[in-house]
C-alpha positions in Angstrom: 0.0 0.0 0.0 2.9 2.5 0.7 4.2 2.0 -2.7 0.9 3.1 -4.3 0.9 6.2 -2.1 4.5 6.9 -3.3 3.4 6.6 -7.0 0.4 8.8 -6.6 1.7 12.5 -6.8 0.4 14.8 -4.0 -1.4 17.9 -4.3 1.5 20.2 -3.5 3.7 18.5 -6.1 0.9 18.9 -8.6 0.3 22.5 -7.8 4.2 23.1 -8.4 4.1 21.4 -11.6 1.2 23.6 -12.7 3.0 26.7 -11.5 6.0 25.6 -13.6 3.9 25.2 -16.7 2.1 28.5 -16.2 5.6 30.2 -15.9 6.8 28.5 -19.1 3.6 29.5 -20.9 4.1 33.1 -19.7 7.7 33.1 -20.9 6.5 31.8 -24.4 3.9 34.6 -24.7 6.4 37.2 -23.8 9.0 35.8 -26.4 6.1 35.7 -29.0 5.3 39.3 -28.2 8.9 40.2 -28.7 9.2 38.5 -32.0 6.0 40.1 -33.2 7.4 43.5 -32.3 10.8 42.8 -33.9 9.1 41.7 -37.2 7.1 44.8 -37.1 10.2 46.9 -36.4 12.2 45.2 -39.3 9.3 45.6 -41.7 9.1 49.3 -40.9 12.8 49.7 -41.3 13.0 47.9 -44.6 10.0 49.6 -45.9 11.6 53.0 -45.3 14.5 52.2 -47.5 14.1 52.7 -51.3 16.6 50.1 -52.7 16.6 46.5 -52.1 20.2 46.4 -51.0 19.4 49.0 -48.5 16.5 46.9 -47.2 18.9 44.0 -46.8 21.3 46.1 -44.9 18.5 47.5 -42.7 17.4 43.9 -42.1 20.9 42.8 -40.9 21.3 46.0 -38.8 17.9 45.2 -37.2 19.0 41.5 -36.5 22.2 42.8 -34.9 20.6 45.4 -32.8 18.0 42.8 -31.6 20.9 40.2 -30.8 19.2 37.9 -33.1 22.5 37.3 -34.8 25.8 38.0 -33.2 27.2 41.4 -33.8 30.5 40.0 -35.3 28.6 37.8 -37.8 26.4 40.9 -38.8 29.5 43.0 -39.2 31.0 40.4 -41.5 28.1 40.2 -43.7 28.0 44.1 -44.0 31.7 44.1 -44.7 31.1 41.5 -47.5 28.4 43.8 -49.0 30.9 46.6 -49.4 31.6 47.1 -53.1 29.2 44.3 -54.3 25.9 46.3 -54.0 25.2 46.2 -57.8 25.8 42.4 -57.8 23.5 41.9 -54.8 20.8 44.0 -56.3 21.0 42.0 -59.5 21.0 38.8 -57.5 17.9 39.9 -55.6 16.1 41.2 -58.7 16.8 37.8 -60.4 15.4 35.7 -57.7 12.4 38.0 -56.9 9.1 36.6 -58.4 7.0 39.3 -60.2 4.2 40.9 -58.2 0.9 39.3 -59.1 
């Protein structure tokens, strides 16, 4: 009989598990809200820029600012872009489907 009592979780333990689940859900909702705000922020910044290359640069800068990508990676990407803006613009144009 003692074995079955040991296997059956007690109410305080269940309450602790529920509190942990609630905490995880709250964290998930918070991260979702942050991601949605980041997405809108990036959309706003990219839309402000008139060139496709400028939009790409704005995207990388926003990802760096949000620490979505490490700063050194973002800087390396931006350094690679220097002097290749025309090539990048051509590549973007070649791979962008026509607007319906």
